[in-house]
PyMOL Python script that loads the backbone (N, CA, C, O; Angstrom):
from pymol import cmd

cmd.read_pdbstr("""\
ATOM      1  N   MET A   1      12.573  -7.059-119.320  1.00  0.00           N
ATOM      2  CA  MET A   1      12.568  -8.282-120.209  1.00  0.00           C
ATOM      3  C   MET A   1      13.326  -7.736-121.551  1.00  0.00           C
ATOM      4  O   MET A   1      13.132  -6.632-122.058  1.00  0.00           O
ATOM      5  N   THR A   2      14.076  -8.568-121.941  1.00  0.00           N
ATOM      6  CA  THR A   2      14.722  -8.284-123.292  1.00  0.00           C
ATOM      7  C   THR A   2      13.864  -8.467-124.273  1.00  0.00           C
ATOM      8  O   THR A   2      12.803  -9.075-124.134  1.00  0.00           O
ATOM      9  N   GLY A   3      14.372  -7.814-125.621  1.00  0.00           N
ATOM     10  CA  GLY A   3      13.294  -8.018-126.735  1.00  0.00           C
ATOM     11  C   GLY A   3      13.010  -9.195-127.097  1.00  0.00           C
ATOM     12  O   GLY A   3      11.822  -9.470-127.267  1.00  0.00           O
ATOM     13  N   ASP A   4      14.060 -10.228-127.316  1.00  0.00           N
ATOM     14  CA  ASP A   4      13.973 -11.639-127.921  1.00  0.00           C
ATOM     15  C   ASP A   4      12.997 -12.300-127.075  1.00  0.00           C
ATOM     16  O   ASP A   4      11.967 -12.795-127.532  1.00  0.00           O
ATOM     17  N   TRP A   5      13.369 -12.315-125.603  1.00  0.00           N
ATOM     18  CA  TRP A   5      12.561 -12.915-124.540  1.00  0.00           C
ATOM     19  C   TRP A   5      10.891 -12.588-124.605  1.00  0.00           C
ATOM     20  O   TRP A   5       9.976 -13.397-124.450  1.00  0.00           O
ATOM     21  N   ALA A   6      10.806 -11.186-124.875  1.00  0.00           N
ATOM     22  CA  ALA A   6       9.280 -10.624-125.157  1.00  0.00           C
ATOM     23  C   ALA A   6       8.637 -11.427-126.180  1.00  0.00           C
ATOM     24  O   ALA A   6       7.601 -12.075-126.028  1.00  0.00           O
ATOM     25  N   SER A   7       9.417 -11.320-127.362  1.00  0.00           N
ATOM     26  CA  SER A   7       8.955 -11.910-128.724  1.00  0.00           C
ATOM     27  C   SER A   7       8.421 -13.486-128.291  1.00  0.00           C
ATOM     28  O   SER A   7       7.330 -13.971-128.594  1.00  0.00           O
ATOM     29  N   VAL A   8       9.396 -14.073-127.578  1.00  0.00           N
ATOM     30  CA  VAL A   8       9.175 -15.479-127.298  1.00  0.00           C
ATOM     31  C   VAL A   8       7.811 -15.723-126.476  1.00  0.00           C
ATOM     32  O   VAL A   8       7.028 -16.631-126.756  1.00  0.00           O
ATOM     33  N   LEU A   9       7.630 -14.840-125.467  1.00  0.00           N
ATOM     34  CA  LEU A   9       6.550 -14.886-124.456  1.00  0.00           C
ATOM     35  C   LEU A   9       5.368 -14.669-125.384  1.00  0.00           C
ATOM     36  O   LEU A   9       4.433 -15.466-125.456  1.00  0.00           O
ATOM     37  N   THR A  10       5.468 -13.449-126.155  1.00  0.00           N
ATOM     38  CA  THR A  10       4.112 -13.149-127.105  1.00  0.00           C
ATOM     39  C   THR A  10       3.567 -14.443-127.830  1.00  0.00           C
ATOM     40  O   THR A  10       2.426 -14.877-127.679  1.00  0.00           O
ATOM     41  N   LEU A  11       4.640 -15.056-128.722  1.00  0.00           N
ATOM     42  CA  LEU A  11       4.563 -16.210-129.426  1.00  0.00           C
ATOM     43  C   LEU A  11       3.829 -17.308-128.520  1.00  0.00           C
ATOM     44  O   LEU A  11       2.704 -17.748-128.757  1.00  0.00           O
ATOM     45  N   THR A  12       4.536 -17.632-127.585  1.00  0.00           N
ATOM     46  CA  THR A  12       4.038 -18.651-126.679  1.00  0.00           C
ATOM     47  C   THR A  12       2.557 -18.470-126.197  1.00  0.00           C
ATOM     48  O   THR A  12       1.730 -19.379-126.146  1.00  0.00           O
ATOM     49  N   ARG A  13       2.357 -17.226-125.867  1.00  0.00           N
ATOM     50  CA  ARG A  13       0.824 -16.804-125.232  1.00  0.00           C
ATOM     51  C   ARG A  13       0.024 -16.953-126.465  1.00  0.00           C
ATOM     52  O   ARG A  13      -0.948 -17.694-126.321  1.00  0.00           O
ATOM     53  N   ALA A  14       0.175 -16.455-127.609  1.00  0.00           N
ATOM     54  CA  ALA A  14      -0.596 -16.725-128.837  1.00  0.00           C
ATOM     55  C   ALA A  14      -0.931 -18.264-129.085  1.00  0.00           C
ATOM     56  O   ALA A  14      -2.081 -18.618-129.346  1.00  0.00           O
ATOM     57  N   VAL A  15       0.048 -19.091-128.998  1.00  0.00           N
ATOM     58  CA  VAL A  15       0.055 -20.611-129.353  1.00  0.00           C
ATOM     59  C   VAL A  15      -0.806 -20.991-128.301  1.00  0.00           C
ATOM     60  O   VAL A  15      -1.761 -21.688-128.641  1.00  0.00           O
ATOM     61  N   LEU A  16      -0.693 -20.680-127.011  1.00  0.00           N
ATOM     62  CA  LEU A  16      -1.678 -21.243-125.859  1.00  0.00           C
ATOM     63  C   LEU A  16      -2.872 -20.657-126.095  1.00  0.00           C
ATOM     64  O   LEU A  16      -3.787 -21.478-126.040  1.00  0.00           O
ATOM     65  N   LEU A  17      -3.246 -19.464-126.356  1.00  0.00           N
ATOM     66  CA  LEU A  17      -4.562 -18.950-126.589  1.00  0.00           C
ATOM     67  C   LEU A  17      -5.290 -19.653-127.765  1.00  0.00           C
ATOM     68  O   LEU A  17      -6.469 -19.983-127.636  1.00  0.00           O
ATOM     69  N   SER A  18      -4.530 -19.909-129.033  1.00  0.00           N
ATOM     70  CA  SER A  18      -5.140 -20.629-129.966  1.00  0.00           C
ATOM     71  C   SER A  18      -5.360 -22.241-129.596  1.00  0.00           C
ATOM     72  O   SER A  18      -6.308 -22.824-130.121  1.00  0.00           O
ATOM     73  N   LEU A  19      -4.608 -22.843-128.825  1.00  0.00           N
ATOM     74  CA  LEU A  19      -4.863 -24.176-128.449  1.00  0.00           C
ATOM     75  C   LEU A  19      -6.033 -24.018-127.483  1.00  0.00           C
ATOM     76  O   LEU A  19      -6.925 -24.846-127.664  1.00  0.00           O
ATOM     77  N   GLY A  20      -6.209 -23.239-126.605  1.00  0.00           N
ATOM     78  CA  GLY A  20      -7.295 -23.099-125.656  1.00  0.00           C
ATOM     79  C   GLY A  20      -8.598 -22.725-126.435  1.00  0.00           C
ATOM     80  O   GLY A  20      -9.647 -23.299-126.143  1.00  0.00           O
ATOM     81  N   LEU A  21      -8.559 -21.771-127.427  1.00  0.00           N
ATOM     82  CA  LEU A  21      -9.882 -21.676-127.992  1.00  0.00           C
ATOM     83  C   LEU A  21     -10.309 -22.693-128.891  1.00  0.00           C
ATOM     84  O   LEU A  21     -11.515 -22.835-129.093  1.00  0.00           O
ATOM     85  N   ALA A  22      -9.284 -23.580-129.582  1.00  0.00           N
ATOM     86  CA  ALA A  22      -9.426 -24.575-130.237  1.00  0.00           C
ATOM     87  C   ALA A  22     -10.134 -25.857-129.481  1.00  0.00           C
ATOM     88  O   ALA A  22     -10.937 -26.625-130.009  1.00  0.00           O
ATOM     89  N   THR A  23      -9.667 -25.911-128.164  1.00  0.00           N
ATOM     90  CA  THR A  23     -10.149 -27.154-127.299  1.00  0.00           C
ATOM     91  C   THR A  23     -11.539 -26.791-126.789  1.00  0.00           C
ATOM     92  O   THR A  23     -12.410 -27.638-126.589  1.00  0.00           O
ATOM     93  N   THR A  24     -11.705 -25.407-126.579  1.00  0.00           N
ATOM     94  CA  THR A  24     -12.953 -24.824-126.121  1.00  0.00           C
ATOM     95  C   THR A  24     -14.312 -25.238-126.961  1.00  0.00           C
ATOM     96  O   THR A  24     -15.388 -25.697-126.576  1.00  0.00           O
ATOM     97  N   ALA A  25     -13.769 -24.852-128.391  1.00  0.00           N
ATOM     98  CA  ALA A  25     -14.620 -24.844-129.517  1.00  0.00           C
ATOM     99  C   ALA A  25     -14.891 -26.317-129.748  1.00  0.00           C
ATOM    100  O   ALA A  25     -16.075 -26.631-129.877  1.00  0.00           O
ATOM    101  N   VAL A  26     -13.985 -27.255-129.817  1.00  0.00           N
ATOM    102  CA  VAL A  26     -14.456 -29.022-129.901  1.00  0.00           C
ATOM    103  C   VAL A  26     -15.244 -29.167-128.814  1.00  0.00           C
ATOM    104  O   VAL A  26     -16.428 -29.474-128.953  1.00  0.00           O
ATOM    105  N   SER A  27     -14.716 -28.974-127.651  1.00  0.00           N
ATOM    106  CA  SER A  27     -15.656 -29.267-126.384  1.00  0.00           C
ATOM    107  C   SER A  27     -17.219 -28.755-126.760  1.00  0.00           C
ATOM    108  O   SER A  27     -18.172 -29.534-126.802  1.00  0.00           O
ATOM    109  N   PHE A  28     -17.292 -27.639-126.965  1.00  0.00           N
ATOM    110  CA  PHE A  28     -18.661 -26.842-127.297  1.00  0.00           C
ATOM    111  C   PHE A  28     -19.493 -27.677-128.552  1.00  0.00           C
ATOM    112  O   PHE A  28     -20.677 -28.006-128.487  1.00  0.00           O
ATOM    113  N   ARG A  29     -18.751 -27.882-129.481  1.00  0.00           N
ATOM    114  CA  ARG A  29     -19.296 -28.759-130.557  1.00  0.00           C
ATOM    115  C   ARG A  29     -19.875 -30.209-129.931  1.00  0.00           C
ATOM    116  O   ARG A  29     -20.922 -30.772-130.251  1.00  0.00           O
ATOM    117  N   ALA A  30     -19.167 -30.518-129.228  1.00  0.00           N
ATOM    118  CA  ALA A  30     -19.421 -32.074-128.589  1.00  0.00           C
ATOM    119  C   ALA A  30     -20.692 -31.834-127.648  1.00  0.00           C
ATOM    120  O   ALA A  30     -21.567 -32.683-127.481  1.00  0.00           O
ATOM    121  N   TYR A  31     -20.681 -30.650-127.094  1.00  0.00           N
ATOM    122  CA  TYR A  31     -21.851 -30.255-126.043  1.00  0.00           C
ATOM    123  C   TYR A  31     -23.044 -30.224-127.049  1.00  0.00           C
ATOM    124  O   TYR A  31     -23.895 -31.114-127.053  1.00  0.00           O
ATOM    125  N   LEU A  32     -23.064 -29.366-127.738  1.00  0.00           N
ATOM    126  CA  LEU A  32     -24.192 -29.211-128.858  1.00  0.00           C
ATOM    127  C   LEU A  32     -24.692 -30.404-129.375  1.00  0.00           C
ATOM    128  O   LEU A  32     -25.917 -30.517-129.439  1.00  0.00           O
ATOM    129  N   ARG A  33     -24.007 -31.283-129.743  1.00  0.00           N
ATOM    130  CA  ARG A  33     -24.133 -32.538-130.487  1.00  0.00           C
ATOM    131  C   ARG A  33     -24.717 -33.589-129.412  1.00  0.00           C
ATOM    132  O   ARG A  33     -25.569 -34.370-129.838  1.00  0.00           O
ATOM    133  N   GLU A  34     -24.332 -33.683-128.034  1.00  0.00           N
ATOM    134  CA  GLU A  34     -24.627 -34.564-127.126  1.00  0.00           C
ATOM    135  C   GLU A  34     -25.706 -34.177-126.217  1.00  0.00           C
ATOM    136  O   GLU A  34     -26.599 -34.918-125.804  1.00  0.00           O
ATOM    137  N   GLU A  35     -25.526 -32.898-125.940  1.00  0.00           N
ATOM    138  CA  GLU A  35     -26.073 -32.076-124.780  1.00  0.00           C
ATOM    139  C   GLU A  35     -26.183 -32.795-123.262  1.00  0.00           C
ATOM    140  O   GLU A  35     -27.216 -32.932-122.607  1.00  0.00           O
ATOM    141  N   THR A  36     -24.981 -33.167-122.933  1.00  0.00           N
ATOM    142  CA  THR A  36     -24.756 -33.764-121.661  1.00  0.00           C
ATOM    143  C   THR A  36     -24.223 -32.676-120.754  1.00  0.00           C
ATOM    144  O   THR A  36     -23.713 -31.646-121.194  1.00  0.00           O
ATOM    145  N   ARG A  37     -24.362 -32.946-119.486  1.00  0.00           N
ATOM    146  CA  ARG A  37     -23.983 -31.963-118.425  1.00  0.00           C
ATOM    147  C   ARG A  37     -22.500 -31.976-118.430  1.00  0.00           C
ATOM    148  O   ARG A  37     -21.936 -30.885-118.343  1.00  0.00           O
ATOM    149  N   TYR A  38     -21.870 -32.931-118.510  1.00  0.00           N
ATOM    150  CA  TYR A  38     -20.433 -33.000-118.268  1.00  0.00           C
ATOM    151  C   TYR A  38     -19.779 -32.411-119.492  1.00  0.00           C
ATOM    152  O   TYR A  38     -18.714 -31.820-119.312  1.00  0.00           O
ATOM    153  N   LEU A  39     -20.253 -32.488-120.674  1.00  0.00           N
ATOM    154  CA  LEU A  39     -19.551 -31.784-121.582  1.00  0.00           C
ATOM    155  C   LEU A  39     -19.713 -30.227-121.734  1.00  0.00           C
ATOM    156  O   LEU A  39     -18.918 -29.510-122.341  1.00  0.00           O
ATOM    157  N   ARG A  40     -20.984 -29.760-121.023  1.00  0.00           N
ATOM    158  CA  ARG A  40     -21.256 -28.374-120.787  1.00  0.00           C
ATOM    159  C   ARG A  40     -20.273 -27.874-119.840  1.00  0.00           C
ATOM    160  O   ARG A  40     -19.702 -26.794-119.989  1.00  0.00           O
ATOM    161  N   ASP A  41     -20.048 -28.794-118.703  1.00  0.00           N
ATOM    162  CA  ASP A  41     -18.994 -28.289-117.592  1.00  0.00           C
ATOM    163  C   ASP A  41     -17.741 -28.226-118.283  1.00  0.00           C
ATOM    164  O   ASP A  41     -17.072 -27.205-118.128  1.00  0.00           O
ATOM    165  N   ALA A  42     -17.264 -29.233-119.092  1.00  0.00           N
ATOM    166  CA  ALA A  42     -16.038 -29.230-119.494  1.00  0.00           C
ATOM    167  C   ALA A  42     -15.902 -28.195-120.449  1.00  0.00           C
ATOM    168  O   ALA A  42     -14.738 -27.795-120.468  1.00  0.00           O
ATOM    169  N   THR A  43     -16.779 -27.495-121.400  1.00  0.00           N
ATOM    170  CA  THR A  43     -16.555 -26.299-122.082  1.00  0.00           C
ATOM    171  C   THR A  43     -16.269 -25.175-121.242  1.00  0.00           C
ATOM    172  O   THR A  43     -15.327 -24.400-121.408  1.00  0.00           O
ATOM    173  N   ILE A  44     -17.309 -25.112-120.138  1.00  0.00           N
ATOM    174  CA  ILE A  44     -16.944 -23.972-119.153  1.00  0.00           C
ATOM    175  C   ILE A  44     -15.598 -23.846-118.509  1.00  0.00           C
ATOM    176  O   ILE A  44     -15.071 -22.771-118.223  1.00  0.00           O
ATOM    177  N   GLY A  45     -15.010 -25.210-118.276  1.00  0.00           N
ATOM    178  CA  GLY A  45     -13.925 -25.329-117.679  1.00  0.00           C
ATOM    179  C   GLY A  45     -12.566 -24.864-118.567  1.00  0.00           C
ATOM    180  O   GLY A  45     -11.663 -24.144-118.140  1.00  0.00           O
ATOM    181  N   PHE A  46     -12.650 -25.422-119.825  1.00  0.00           N
ATOM    182  CA  PHE A  46     -11.649 -25.043-121.026  1.00  0.00           C
ATOM    183  C   PHE A  46     -11.893 -23.510-121.258  1.00  0.00           C
ATOM    184  O   PHE A  46     -10.909 -22.813-121.504  1.00  0.00           O
ATOM    185  N   ALA A  47     -12.957 -23.022-121.206  1.00  0.00           N
ATOM    186  CA  ALA A  47     -13.105 -21.422-121.487  1.00  0.00           C
ATOM    187  C   ALA A  47     -12.543 -20.747-120.581  1.00  0.00           C
ATOM    188  O   ALA A  47     -11.844 -19.792-120.923  1.00  0.00           O
ATOM    189  N   SER A  48     -12.697 -21.056-119.259  1.00  0.00           N
ATOM    190  CA  SER A  48     -12.004 -20.416-118.011  1.00  0.00           C
ATOM    191  C   SER A  48     -10.688 -20.505-117.873  1.00  0.00           C
ATOM    192  O   SER A  48     -10.093 -19.597-117.293  1.00  0.00           O
ATOM    193  N   ILE A  49     -10.087 -21.476-118.319  1.00  0.00           N
ATOM    194  CA  ILE A  49      -8.564 -21.711-118.609  1.00  0.00           C
ATOM    195  C   ILE A  49      -8.082 -20.786-119.611  1.00  0.00           C
ATOM    196  O   ILE A  49      -7.146 -20.040-119.323  1.00  0.00           O
ATOM    197  N   THR A  50      -8.629 -20.751-120.782  1.00  0.00           N
ATOM    198  CA  THR A  50      -8.147 -19.989-121.984  1.00  0.00           C
ATOM    199  C   THR A  50      -8.404 -18.484-121.499  1.00  0.00           C
ATOM    200  O   THR A  50      -7.531 -17.655-121.757  1.00  0.00           O
ATOM    201  N   PHE A  51      -9.469 -18.119-120.861  1.00  0.00           N
ATOM    202  CA  PHE A  51      -9.776 -16.784-120.303  1.00  0.00           C
ATOM    203  C   PHE A  51      -8.494 -16.321-119.368  1.00  0.00           C
ATOM    204  O   PHE A  51      -8.112 -15.151-119.392  1.00  0.00           O
ATOM    205  N   GLY A  52      -7.921 -17.219-118.627  1.00  0.00           N
ATOM    206  CA  GLY A  52      -6.719 -17.080-117.827  1.00  0.00           C
ATOM    207  C   GLY A  52      -5.440 -16.705-118.646  1.00  0.00           C
ATOM    208  O   GLY A  52      -4.688 -15.800-118.282  1.00  0.00           O
ATOM    209  N   VAL A  53      -5.255 -17.390-119.679  1.00  0.00           N
ATOM    210  CA  VAL A  53      -4.137 -17.325-120.531  1.00  0.00           C
ATOM    211  C   VAL A  53      -4.334 -15.697-121.068  1.00  0.00           C
ATOM    212  O   VAL A  53      -3.449 -14.843-121.006  1.00  0.00           O
ATOM    213  N   LEU A  54      -5.570 -15.513-121.551  1.00  0.00           N
ATOM    214  CA  LEU A  54      -5.914 -14.290-122.265  1.00  0.00           C
ATOM    215  C   LEU A  54      -5.605 -12.993-121.260  1.00  0.00           C
ATOM    216  O   LEU A  54      -4.866 -12.055-121.560  1.00  0.00           O
ATOM    217  N   ILE A  55      -6.255 -13.128-120.128  1.00  0.00           N
ATOM    218  CA  ILE A  55      -6.333 -12.000-119.395  1.00  0.00           C
ATOM    219  C   ILE A  55      -4.796 -11.395-118.705  1.00  0.00           C
ATOM    220  O   ILE A  55      -4.505 -10.245-118.378  1.00  0.00           O
ATOM    221  N   GLU A  56      -4.038 -12.570-118.645  1.00  0.00           N
ATOM    222  CA  GLU A  56      -2.616 -12.372-118.141  1.00  0.00           C
ATOM    223  C   GLU A  56      -1.948 -11.346-119.030  1.00  0.00           C
ATOM    224  O   GLU A  56      -1.522 -10.282-118.583  1.00  0.00           O
ATOM    225  N   GLY A  57      -1.874 -11.677-120.226  1.00  0.00           N
ATOM    226  CA  GLY A  57      -1.410 -10.332-121.107  1.00  0.00           C
ATOM    227  C   GLY A  57      -1.877  -9.146-121.305  1.00  0.00           C
ATOM    228  O   GLY A  57      -1.188  -8.134-121.439  1.00  0.00           O
ATOM    229  N   PHE A  58      -3.047  -9.206-121.335  1.00  0.00           N
ATOM    230  CA  PHE A  58      -3.768  -7.925-121.340  1.00  0.00           C
ATOM    231  C   PHE A  58      -3.837  -7.148-119.889  1.00  0.00           C
ATOM    232  O   PHE A  58      -3.894  -5.919-119.934  1.00  0.00           O
ATOM    233  N   LEU A  59      -3.835  -7.738-118.724  1.00  0.00           N
ATOM    234  CA  LEU A  59      -3.586  -7.030-117.664  1.00  0.00           C
ATOM    235  C   LEU A  59      -2.177  -6.405-117.487  1.00  0.00           C
ATOM    236  O   LEU A  59      -1.999  -5.238-117.138  1.00  0.00           O
ATOM    237  N   TYR A  60      -1.146  -7.344-117.775  1.00  0.00           N
ATOM    238  CA  TYR A  60       0.291  -7.060-117.596  1.00  0.00           C
ATOM    239  C   TYR A  60       0.646  -5.709-118.675  1.00  0.00           C
ATOM    240  O   TYR A  60       1.310  -4.732-118.327  1.00  0.00           O
ATOM    241  N   GLN A  61       0.223  -5.845-119.636  1.00  0.00           N
ATOM    242  CA  GLN A  61       0.405  -4.705-120.576  1.00  0.00           C
ATOM    243  C   GLN A  61      -0.431  -3.549-120.725  1.00  0.00           C
ATOM    244  O   GLN A  61       0.085  -2.474-121.031  1.00  0.00           O
ATOM    245  N   LEU A  62      -1.898  -3.676-120.507  1.00  0.00           N
ATOM    246  CA  LEU A  62      -2.638  -2.628-120.342  1.00  0.00           C
ATOM    247  C   LEU A  62      -3.023  -2.030-119.105  1.00  0.00           C
ATOM    248  O   LEU A  62      -3.943  -1.213-119.138  1.00  0.00           O
ATOM    249  N   THR A  63      -2.381  -2.347-117.837  1.00  0.00           N
ATOM    250  CA  THR A  63      -2.730  -1.767-116.713  1.00  0.00           C
ATOM    251  C   THR A  63      -1.554  -1.524-115.776  1.00  0.00           C
ATOM    252  O   THR A  63      -0.403  -1.765-116.141  1.00  0.00           O
ATOM    253  N   GLY A  64      -1.803  -1.115-114.743  1.00  0.00           N
ATOM    254  CA  GLY A  64      -0.622  -0.640-113.906  1.00  0.00           C
ATOM    255  C   GLY A  64      -0.264  -1.854-112.953  1.00  0.00           C
ATOM    256  O   GLY A  64       0.529  -1.577-112.053  1.00  0.00           O
ATOM    257  N   LEU A  65      -0.609  -2.822-112.999  1.00  0.00           N
ATOM    258  CA  LEU A  65      -0.729  -4.231-112.172  1.00  0.00           C
ATOM    259  C   LEU A  65       0.743  -4.516-112.168  1.00  0.00           C
ATOM    260  O   LEU A  65       1.444  -4.265-113.148  1.00  0.00           O
ATOM    261  N   THR A  66       1.132  -4.955-111.243  1.00  0.00           N
ATOM    262  CA  THR A  66       2.729  -5.771-111.163  1.00  0.00           C
ATOM    263  C   THR A  66       2.430  -7.121-111.422  1.00  0.00           C
ATOM    264  O   THR A  66       1.358  -7.706-111.271  1.00  0.00           O
ATOM    265  N   LEU A  67       3.645  -7.597-111.883  1.00  0.00           N
ATOM    266  CA  LEU A  67       3.485  -9.082-112.473  1.00  0.00           C
ATOM    267  C   LEU A  67       3.142 -10.236-111.567  1.00  0.00           C
ATOM    268  O   LEU A  67       2.798 -11.350-111.964  1.00  0.00           O
ATOM    269  N   THR A  68       3.285  -9.816-110.164  1.00  0.00           N
ATOM    270  CA  THR A  68       2.609 -10.896-109.134  1.00  0.00           C
ATOM    271  C   THR A  68       1.228 -10.533-109.267  1.00  0.00           C
ATOM    272  O   THR A  68       0.437 -11.474-109.330  1.00  0.00           O
ATOM    273  N   GLN A  69       0.853  -9.579-109.313  1.00  0.00           N
ATOM    274  CA  GLN A  69      -0.859  -9.413-109.319  1.00  0.00           C
ATOM    275  C   GLN A  69      -1.480  -9.931-110.456  1.00  0.00           C
ATOM    276  O   GLN A  69      -2.508 -10.605-110.391  1.00  0.00           O
ATOM    277  N   VAL A  70      -0.784  -9.590-111.718  1.00  0.00           N
ATOM    278  CA  VAL A  70      -1.348 -10.387-112.899  1.00  0.00           C
ATOM    279  C   VAL A  70      -1.353 -11.944-112.917  1.00  0.00           C
ATOM    280  O   VAL A  70      -2.243 -12.606-113.452  1.00  0.00           O
ATOM    281  N   HIS A  71      -0.117 -12.534-112.188  1.00  0.00           N
ATOM    282  CA  HIS A  71      -0.056 -13.962-112.092  1.00  0.00           C
ATOM    283  C   HIS A  71      -1.097 -14.533-111.216  1.00  0.00           C
ATOM    284  O   HIS A  71      -1.662 -15.587-111.508  1.00  0.00           O
ATOM    285  N   VAL A  72      -1.399 -13.762-109.995  1.00  0.00           N
ATOM    286  CA  VAL A  72      -2.558 -14.101-109.000  1.00  0.00           C
ATOM    287  C   VAL A  72      -3.897 -14.048-109.871  1.00  0.00           C
ATOM    288  O   VAL A  72      -4.763 -14.873-109.577  1.00  0.00           O
ATOM    289  N   ALA A  73      -4.162 -13.109-110.970  1.00  0.00           N
ATOM    290  CA  ALA A  73      -5.407 -13.269-111.538  1.00  0.00           C
ATOM    291  C   ALA A  73      -5.564 -14.206-112.617  1.00  0.00           C
ATOM    292  O   ALA A  73      -6.657 -14.615-113.008  1.00  0.00           O
ATOM    293  N   GLU A  74      -4.401 -14.551-113.108  1.00  0.00           N
ATOM    294  CA  GLU A  74      -4.380 -15.712-114.384  1.00  0.00           C
ATOM    295  C   GLU A  74      -4.468 -16.976-113.331  1.00  0.00           C
ATOM    296  O   GLU A  74      -5.157 -17.892-113.779  1.00  0.00           O
ATOM    297  N   SER A  75      -3.961 -17.193-112.136  1.00  0.00           N
ATOM    298  CA  SER A  75      -3.996 -18.284-111.319  1.00  0.00           C
ATOM    299  C   SER A  75      -5.295 -18.653-111.013  1.00  0.00           C
ATOM    300  O   SER A  75      -5.663 -19.810-111.216  1.00  0.00           O
ATOM    301  N   VAL A  76      -6.204 -17.627-110.444  1.00  0.00           N
ATOM    302  CA  VAL A  76      -7.587 -17.693-110.123  1.00  0.00           C
ATOM    303  C   VAL A  76      -8.376 -18.177-111.116  1.00  0.00           C
ATOM    304  O   VAL A  76      -9.229 -19.021-110.843  1.00  0.00           O
ATOM    305  N   ALA A  77      -8.203 -17.706-112.426  1.00  0.00           N
ATOM    306  CA  ALA A  77      -8.947 -18.118-113.840  1.00  0.00           C
ATOM    307  C   ALA A  77      -8.766 -19.687-113.890  1.00  0.00           C
ATOM    308  O   ALA A  77      -9.673 -20.519-113.862  1.00  0.00           O
ATOM    309  N   LEU A  78      -7.409 -19.916-113.969  1.00  0.00           N
ATOM    310  CA  LEU A  78      -7.095 -21.347-114.157  1.00  0.00           C
ATOM    311  C   LEU A  78      -7.506 -22.184-112.933  1.00  0.00           C
ATOM    312  O   LEU A  78      -7.981 -23.278-113.238  1.00  0.00           O
ATOM    313  N   ALA A  79      -7.444 -21.962-111.831  1.00  0.00           N
ATOM    314  CA  ALA A  79      -7.900 -22.810-110.825  1.00  0.00           C
ATOM    315  C   ALA A  79      -9.607 -22.953-111.159  1.00  0.00           C
ATOM    316  O   ALA A  79     -10.119 -24.072-111.141  1.00  0.00           O
ATOM    317  N   CYS A  80     -10.205 -22.059-111.379  1.00  0.00           N
ATOM    318  CA  CYS A  80     -11.671 -22.016-111.371  1.00  0.00           C
ATOM    319  C   CYS A  80     -11.679 -23.068-112.650  1.00  0.00           C
ATOM    320  O   CYS A  80     -12.256 -24.138-112.453  1.00  0.00           O
ATOM    321  N   GLY A  81     -11.268 -22.910-113.538  1.00  0.00           N
ATOM    322  CA  GLY A  81     -11.407 -23.713-114.778  1.00  0.00           C
ATOM    323  C   GLY A  81     -10.973 -25.073-114.440  1.00  0.00           C
ATOM    324  O   GLY A  81     -11.585 -25.909-115.105  1.00  0.00           O
ATOM    325  N   PHE A  82     -10.144 -25.552-113.651  1.00  0.00           N
ATOM    326  CA  PHE A  82      -9.628 -26.760-113.365  1.00  0.00           C
ATOM    327  C   PHE A  82     -10.571 -27.328-112.300  1.00  0.00           C
ATOM    328  O   PHE A  82     -10.818 -28.534-112.317  1.00  0.00           O
ATOM    329  N   VAL A  83     -11.081 -26.573-111.426  1.00  0.00           N
ATOM    330  CA  VAL A  83     -12.260 -27.039-110.530  1.00  0.00           C
ATOM    331  C   VAL A  83     -13.709 -27.609-111.398  1.00  0.00           C
ATOM    332  O   VAL A  83     -14.331 -28.651-111.190  1.00  0.00           O
ATOM    333  N   VAL A  84     -13.934 -26.725-112.242  1.00  0.00           N
ATOM    334  CA  VAL A  84     -15.048 -26.924-113.157  1.00  0.00           C
ATOM    335  C   VAL A  84     -15.032 -28.366-113.880  1.00  0.00           C
ATOM    336  O   VAL A  84     -15.922 -29.214-113.952  1.00  0.00           O
ATOM    337  N   LEU A  85     -13.488 -28.355-114.479  1.00  0.00           N
ATOM    338  CA  LEU A  85     -13.200 -29.687-115.337  1.00  0.00           C
ATOM    339  C   LEU A  85     -13.282 -30.799-114.484  1.00  0.00           C
ATOM    340  O   LEU A  85     -13.860 -31.826-114.839  1.00  0.00           O
ATOM    341  N   LEU A  86     -12.703 -30.663-113.292  1.00  0.00           N
ATOM    342  CA  LEU A  86     -12.755 -31.974-112.261  1.00  0.00           C
ATOM    343  C   LEU A  86     -14.048 -32.357-111.975  1.00  0.00           C
ATOM    344  O   LEU A  86     -14.405 -33.535-111.985  1.00  0.00           O
ATOM    345  N   ARG A  87     -14.882 -31.278-111.679  1.00  0.00           N
ATOM    346  CA  ARG A  87     -16.456 -31.433-111.350  1.00  0.00           C
ATOM    347  C   ARG A  87     -16.943 -32.311-112.494  1.00  0.00           C
ATOM    348  O   ARG A  87     -17.570 -33.349-112.283  1.00  0.00           O
ATOM    349  N   SER A  88     -16.650 -31.885-113.661  1.00  0.00           N
ATOM    350  CA  SER A  88     -17.308 -32.641-114.917  1.00  0.00           C
ATOM    351  C   SER A  88     -16.680 -33.886-114.973  1.00  0.00           C
ATOM    352  O   SER A  88     -17.466 -34.780-115.286  1.00  0.00           O
ATOM    353  N   PHE A  89     -15.544 -34.247-114.780  1.00  0.00           N
ATOM    354  CA  PHE A  89     -14.946 -35.499-114.812  1.00  0.00           C
ATOM    355  C   PHE A  89     -15.445 -36.373-113.788  1.00  0.00           C
ATOM    356  O   PHE A  89     -15.550 -37.564-114.078  1.00  0.00           O
ATOM    357  N   LEU A  90     -15.739 -36.021-112.749  1.00  0.00           N
ATOM    358  CA  LEU A  90     -16.334 -36.859-111.668  1.00  0.00           C
ATOM    359  C   LEU A  90     -17.792 -37.215-111.466  1.00  0.00           C
ATOM    360  O   LEU A  90     -18.268 -38.118-110.778  1.00  0.00           O
ATOM    361  N   ARG A  91     -18.342 -36.391-112.151  1.00  0.00           N
ATOM    362  CA  ARG A  91     -19.976 -36.830-112.408  1.00  0.00           C
ATOM    363  C   ARG A  91     -20.121 -37.851-113.418  1.00  0.00           C
ATOM    364  O   ARG A  91     -21.240 -38.271-113.715  1.00  0.00           O
TER     365      ARG A  91
END
""", "prot")
cmd.dss("prot")
cmd.show_as("cartoon", "prot")
cmd.util.cbc("prot")
cmd.orient("prot")
């Protein structure tokens, strides 16, 4: 990966992580205020999705995993988050 594209990727990941953390925090505050099951589940779902974004960068840069393996790990975290979100919306 060239230096310019690596910088763009790093910046994009930082923005995604910030947005994910902000969304999770807003959801958590709503849960604390309302104490409903669907807001709790939504918070867990948003946190899982944010975790997926976070672990991809760490796994790729700090381990010997291939890019494909890192994408699989991220996809599993994202899928879990979306399942929890879907469950919270359907209740």
